C-alpha positions as CSV (number, residue, x, y, z in Angstrom):
1,M,-151.5,-67.1,67.5
2,T,-154.2,-69.0,68.1
3,T,-156.4,-68.5,71.4
4,D,-159.1,-69.9,72.8
5,P,-162.5,-68.0,73.3
6,S,-161.3,-66.8,76.7
7,G,-157.9,-65.4,75.6
8,A,-155.5,-68.3,76.2
9,K,-152.8,-68.9,73.9
10,A,-151.9,-72.1,72.1
11,P,-148.8,-73.5,73.8
12,K,-145.5,-73.3,71.6
13,I,-142.6,-75.7,72.1
14,D,-139.1,-76.3,70.3
15,P,-138.9,-78.3,67.0
16,G,-138.6,-81.8,68.2
17,D,-138.9,-81.2,71.8
18,I,-140.6,-84.0,73.7
19,A,-142.0,-82.0,76.5
20,G,-145.2,-79.6,76.1
21,W,-147.1,-82.5,73.9
22,P,-151.2,-82.3,74.8
23,I,-152.8,-85.2,76.0
24,L,-155.6,-86.8,74.1
25,K,-158.6,-87.3,76.2
26,I,-161.3,-89.3,75.3
27,D,-164.7,-90.5,77.5
28,Y,-167.2,-92.8,76.7
29,R,-170.1,-94.2,78.1
30,T,-170.8,-98.0,79.0
31,D,-172.9,-100.1,81.0
32,P,-173.1,-99.5,85.0
33,E,-172.7,-103.0,85.3
34,R,-169.7,-103.8,83.5
35,I,-168.0,-101.1,85.4
36,A,-169.0,-102.4,88.9
37,A,-168.0,-106.1,87.8
38,L,-164.6,-104.6,87.5
39,L,-164.0,-103.0,90.8
40,P,-162.5,-104.5,93.7
41,P,-164.5,-104.6,97.1
42,G,-164.0,-101.0,99.0
43,I,-164.5,-99.1,95.7
44,D,-167.9,-98.4,94.4
45,P,-169.3,-97.4,90.8
46,G,-169.2,-93.4,90.2
47,R,-172.1,-91.5,89.5
48,H,-171.6,-92.1,85.9
49,P,-170.6,-95.2,83.8
50,H,-167.9,-93.3,82.0
51,V,-164.8,-94.8,80.7
52,H,-161.7,-92.3,80.4
53,L,-158.9,-93.0,77.8
54,S,-155.4,-90.7,78.1
55,I,-153.1,-90.9,75.2
56,Y,-149.9,-89.2,75.7
57,N,-146.2,-88.8,75.3
58,F,-144.3,-87.4,78.2
59,P,-140.6,-87.2,79.4
60,V,-139.9,-89.7,82.3
61,P,-137.3,-88.7,83.3
62,D,-135.9,-87.0,80.3
63,G,-136.8,-89.5,77.6
64,P,-140.2,-89.9,75.6
65,E,-142.7,-92.1,77.5
66,Y,-145.7,-93.1,74.9
67,G,-148.5,-94.4,77.1
68,I,-152.2,-95.1,77.3
69,V,-154.4,-94.6,80.7
70,V,-157.8,-96.6,81.4
71,C,-159.7,-95.5,84.2
72,V,-163.6,-95.6,85.1
73,D,-165.4,-93.3,87.3
74,A,-165.4,-94.8,90.9
75,D,-166.0,-93.6,94.6
76,H,-164.5,-94.6,97.7
77,K,-166.2,-93.6,100.9
78,G,-168.3,-90.8,98.9
79,Q,-164.9,-89.3,97.4
80,A,-165.5,-89.2,93.7
81,G,-162.5,-90.5,91.4
82,L,-161.2,-93.0,88.9
83,Y,-160.3,-96.3,89.5
84,A,-157.2,-97.2,87.1
85,L,-157.3,-100.7,85.3
86,G,-154.1,-100.2,83.2
87,Y,-151.2,-98.0,82.4
88,G,-150.0,-99.2,78.8
89,I,-146.5,-97.6,78.2
90,D,-143.4,-98.5,76.0
91,Q,-140.8,-97.6,78.7
92,E,-139.8,-100.9,80.4
93,S,-137.7,-99.0,82.9
94,A,-140.7,-97.2,84.6
95,I,-143.0,-100.5,84.9
96,F,-141.8,-102.7,87.8
97,I,-141.1,-99.7,90.1
98,S,-144.1,-98.1,89.8
99,R,-146.1,-101.2,90.2
100,D,-144.0,-102.5,93.2
101,M,-143.7,-99.2,95.2
102,N,-147.1,-97.7,94.5
103,G,-149.4,-100.2,92.8
104,Q,-149.8,-98.2,90.0
105,P,-150.8,-100.9,87.1
106,K,-148.3,-100.4,84.2
107,Y,-147.6,-102.9,81.6
108,P,-145.9,-102.8,78.2
109,C,-147.5,-101.5,75.4
110,E,-146.8,-100.1,71.9
111,V,-148.4,-96.7,71.5
112,D,-148.6,-94.6,68.3
113,Y,-149.9,-91.2,69.0
114,F,-149.4,-88.0,66.7
115,R,-150.7,-85.0,65.7
116,M,-150.4,-83.6,61.8
117,G,-152.0,-80.3,61.2
118,N,-155.6,-80.8,62.5
119,R,-155.3,-84.8,62.3
120,V,-155.0,-86.4,65.3
121,R,-154.2,-90.3,65.5
122,G,-153.8,-92.9,68.6
123,R,-153.5,-96.6,68.4
124,E,-152.3,-99.0,70.7
125,T,-151.3,-102.8,70.8
126,H,-150.1,-105.1,73.2
127,Q,-148.9,-108.8,72.5
128,G,-149.6,-108.0,68.8
129,Y,-153.5,-107.1,69.3
130,T,-154.4,-103.7,68.6
131,F,-157.1,-103.0,70.9
132,V,-157.5,-99.0,70.9
133,E,-157.9,-96.7,67.5
134,F,-158.8,-93.4,67.4
135,A,-158.8,-90.8,64.3
136,G,-159.8,-87.2,64.6
137,E,-159.7,-83.9,63.5
138,T,-159.3,-80.8,65.8
139,K,-162.2,-78.4,65.8
140,G,-160.6,-75.4,67.5
141,A,-159.7,-74.0,71.0
142,V,-162.4,-74.1,73.8
143,P,-162.7,-72.1,77.1
144,N,-160.3,-73.4,79.7
145,P,-161.8,-74.8,82.7
146,P,-161.1,-73.9,86.3
147,D,-158.4,-75.4,88.2
148,H,-159.2,-79.1,89.6
149,V,-158.4,-82.0,91.8
150,E,-158.6,-85.6,90.7
151,H,-158.5,-88.5,92.9
152,E,-157.3,-91.7,91.4
153,W,-157.6,-95.3,92.8
154,W,-154.6,-97.7,92.5
155,V,-154.3,-101.0,94.7
156,K,-151.0,-102.4,96.2
157,V,-151.1,-105.9,97.0
158,S,-148.5,-108.8,97.2
159,R,-149.6,-112.4,97.2
160,A,-147.8,-114.8,99.6
161,V,-144.6,-116.5,98.1
162,G,-145.6,-119.8,96.9
163,G,-149.2,-119.0,95.9
164,A,-151.1,-120.5,98.7
165,E,-155.0,-120.0,98.8
166,K,-156.1,-116.4,99.9
167,S,-152.4,-115.6,101.4
168,Y,-150.7,-112.5,101.1
169,D,-147.3,-111.2,102.2
170,F,-148.8,-107.8,101.7
171,P,-152.9,-107.6,101.9
172,P,-154.6,-105.1,99.6
173,H,-154.5,-101.9,100.4
174,L,-156.0,-98.8,98.5
175,V,-153.5,-96.5,97.1
176,R,-154.8,-92.7,96.7
177,V,-153.3,-90.6,93.8
178,K,-154.2,-86.5,94.4
179,S,-153.4,-84.6,91.7
180,S,-154.1,-81.0,91.1
181,Y,-154.1,-79.5,87.4
182,R,-154.9,-76.0,85.7
183,T,-155.1,-76.2,82.0
184,A,-153.0,-74.4,79.8
185,Y,-154.8,-74.8,76.5
186,K,-157.6,-77.2,75.4
187,E,-158.8,-78.0,72.0
188,A,-162.0,-80.2,70.9
189,V,-161.5,-82.9,68.7
190,D,-164.3,-84.8,66.4
191,G,-163.3,-88.3,65.7
192,R,-164.3,-92.2,65.7
193,L,-163.1,-94.3,68.7
194,V,-162.8,-98.0,67.9
195,L,-162.3,-100.8,70.7
196,R,-161.0,-104.1,69.3
197,E,-161.1,-107.8,70.7
198,S,-157.9,-108.5,72.4
199,P,-157.5,-111.1,75.2
200,W,-154.5,-109.1,76.7
201,D,-156.5,-105.7,77.0
202,P,-160.3,-106.8,77.1
203,I,-161.7,-103.3,76.8
204,A,-164.3,-104.1,74.0
205,E,-165.3,-107.1,75.8
206,L,-165.4,-105.9,79.4
207,L,-166.2,-102.3,78.9
208,P,-167.9,-101.9,75.6
209,Q,-168.6,-98.5,74.0
210,R,-172.2,-97.5,73.7
211,E,-171.9,-93.4,73.3
212,L,-168.6,-91.5,72.5
213,I,-169.1,-88.4,74.9
214,T,-165.8,-86.3,74.1
215,A,-162.8,-86.0,72.7
216,Y,-160.2,-83.3,73.0
217,L,-156.5,-82.5,73.0
218,W,-155.6,-81.4,76.4
219,T,-152.4,-79.3,77.7
220,P,-152.3,-79.4,81.5
221,V,-150.1,-77.7,84.0
222,F,-149.4,-80.0,87.0
223,L,-149.9,-78.1,90.6
224,G,-149.2,-81.0,92.6
225,R,-149.4,-84.8,93.4
226,E,-149.6,-86.9,96.3
227,I,-149.7,-90.7,96.4
228,T,-150.7,-92.1,100.0
229,L,-151.4,-95.4,101.3
230,E,-155.1,-95.7,102.3
231,T,-157.2,-98.1,104.1
232,P,-156.9,-102.0,103.7
233,L,-159.1,-103.8,101.5
234,D,-161.0,-106.9,102.8
235,P,-158.3,-109.3,101.8
236,D,-161.0,-112.6,101.3
237,A,-163.2,-110.4,99.4
238,F,-160.6,-109.2,97.1
239,W,-159.1,-112.6,96.4
240,P,-160.9,-112.9,93.3
241,H,-159.1,-109.8,92.0
242,V,-155.6,-110.9,92.3
243,D,-155.3,-112.9,89.0
244,T,-154.9,-109.9,86.4
245,I,-153.0,-109.6,83.4
246,S,-149.5,-108.5,83.2
247,G,-149.3,-105.4,85.6
248,S,-152.6,-104.4,84.7
249,R,-156.1,-104.7,86.8
250,W,-157.6,-106.5,83.7
251,P,-158.9,-109.7,85.2
252,G,-156.9,-112.6,83.9
253,E,-155.6,-116.2,85.1
254,R,-152.1,-116.3,86.7
255,G,-150.6,-113.0,85.1
256,G,-151.7,-114.1,81.6
257,P,-154.4,-112.9,79.4
258,R,-158.3,-113.8,80.3
259,R,-159.7,-116.8,78.9
260,R,-163.7,-116.4,77.7
261,R,-165.7,-118.7,79.7
């Protein structure tokens, strides 16, 4: 039985079970001004200019959902957290209800993610464009970190019917997602992250990779999750952020891809 240095045992799942897959977590450094340009009013850049990618397979509710989450370090009123730019998933039934109810920025995406022995692979494609690729090898277990809490920021907003300038049926509000975690198991991964040009997921253009900080496989224990509607955001200052790509928070033009200017 494989164990980490602190004695934690590697989790075991039944062959073919879709539950219990580890999440591939990839963190890299970008330019501070790049993150600041994407944040709406009321949300400030975090202490570090870091981008966080989470590639996963998780049952929702009882079928496999493959996905990639793109977040950046961001604070609100002094509370450190993460601003979610997109949840690219392959399960259409979960996209619209999550976006309309909670402001979760979900959109359709093809996700290839697997582990075979020590090899770990992830590849994400949207509208025919592959925008993220990762290939690596596991390097063994590392000590489990302490239990922790994450604060993630979404935005719930609805433009006015008919599209009148700076008009809303529901003006922009911040949504706080408070999640509590314990780590069941963690493995270091040595690999290479490649960001590719895409008009639909402009991560390579808007959040270029300057340094790969870390990559690892993380098996979490979900201790709790609270989704709450928080403070309203300045509706006029938010207006430049209403045009996004698909259901993400990537800047776009009338729901379509971002055209280079």
